C-alpha positions, 0 to 999 in steps of 0.5 A, a space after each residue: 515769346 518772353 510771356 510763353 518761355 516765362 509760362 513754360 518755366 513755371 509748368 516745369 517748376 509745377 511738375 506733376 503737383 495739383 492745383 487746389 480744386 483737384 485736391 479738394 476733388 481727391 481728399 473730398 474736402 471743399 476748397 474753402 477749408 483748403 484755404 482755411 487750413 492755410 489761414 491757420 498755418 496748417 497747409 501751406 501750398 508747394 508751390 504758388 504760381 506767380 502770374 496766376 496766383 494758383 495754388 499746386 499741391 503735392 505729397 507732403 501736403 497731401 500727407 499732412 491734410 490726411 493727418 488734419 482730416 484724421 484728427 477732425 474725424 476724431 473731432 481734435 480741437 483745432 488748437 491741438 492740431 496746430 500744436 501737434 503740426 508744429 511740433 510732431 513727433 511719435 510721443 506727441 502723436 502717441 498722447 492726442 491719441 490717448 487723449 481722443 480715445 478717452 473722449 470717444 469712450 465717453 462718448 460711447 458712454 453717453 450715447 448709451 445712455 441716450 439709447 436707454 432713455 430712448 428705449 425707456 421712452 418707447 416702453 412708456 408710450 407703447 405701455 400708454 397705448 396698451 394700459 386697459 382703461 377705467 380698470 381699477 388695478 392694485 399693483 406694487 410699485 417701488 422704490 420710487 426716486 422723485 423730486 418734488 417742487 411743492 407748490 399749489 396749483 388747481 386744475 392746471 392747464 398745460 401752460 400753467 404748468 410751464 413755469 413750474 417745469 422750468 424751475 425743476 430743469 433749472 439747474 439740469 444739464 438736459 431737458 426733464 423730457 429725458 429725465 422721467 415722467 412729470 406728474 402732479 400731486 395730490 396730498 393724502 388730506 385732499 383725497 380724504 376731503 374730497 378735494 380732487 381739484 387742489 394739488 399740492 405739487 408737481 413732480 419728477 418721477 425719475 429712472 435709476 439711471 437718471 442723473 438728476 441735479 437737486 434734492 430727491 426724495 425715494 418712495 419706499 415700495 408700497 401698494 397702489 390703486 392704480 387707474 387710467 382713463 381717457 382724458 387729462 388732468 380737467 377730467 381727473 375728479 371723476 376718476 379719484 372719486 370712483 377710486 375713493 369709492 372703490 377703496 372704502 368698499 374694499 377696505 384700503 386706506 389712503 396712505 400717502 399723496 396721489 401721483 397723477 400723470 398724463 401719458 399721452 397729451 399734447 406732446 405726443 399728439 394733437 387730438 384729446 381724444 387720444 390723450 391717456 391720464 394716469 392716477 396711482 394712490 399708494 393704499 393699505 389693507 385697513 
């Protein structure tokens, strides 16, 4: 009988308070998160049953919890939330919201930049799929922004390029796949002498908006003899021979290093039959 009286007193003291599980369901938050907020000192139960140790929450806690959830949705750091809850006032909330507004605007700019990169990546892929193969064309390109790693490579396989690519990537804040097209350079002297298997460097062809940390060279606008072919670097020598024969017959001379870029490779497909590589050689009329 005494126990029943004590239990009735507890029920009267609880009134219309909610258990922790009910609060979790009502606010779409896990019980573990509620306990975590309690451990951090953000949220204290209105009442804890001395017998069952159940936690009960009232309107004050729900209001505090809504504030926490709102600030967390804005990615507000827990330390800033704690500071606000300890020293709650209108000016502090205004400053906190201004800070988060700036952070959100910065994220919007970042996502817009990423969206532009995805669009360019899609356009490159679509261009690679519709490029006329084995047709030599004369096109105007540039100016071109390029980052270089001067390193001698002979008929590199994809694994041979990994270390140089990592060197280009070392100081960057994002993977090179987001920054531009990676290609091989064949020196003008090698082209003229018919040495089509000895590359003199790896380059990264940057878009205007790319933020590359390191030395960047800008090549002026120029005419290029361009060919796209099915295959990769291993099939390139015969295409160089074909290009150089075409230039000689048409009265064009080479004015710089060739740019060789694999447009479709193992990064996009497992089938070598779908590989597409482009060679571009800067030229001018003799």
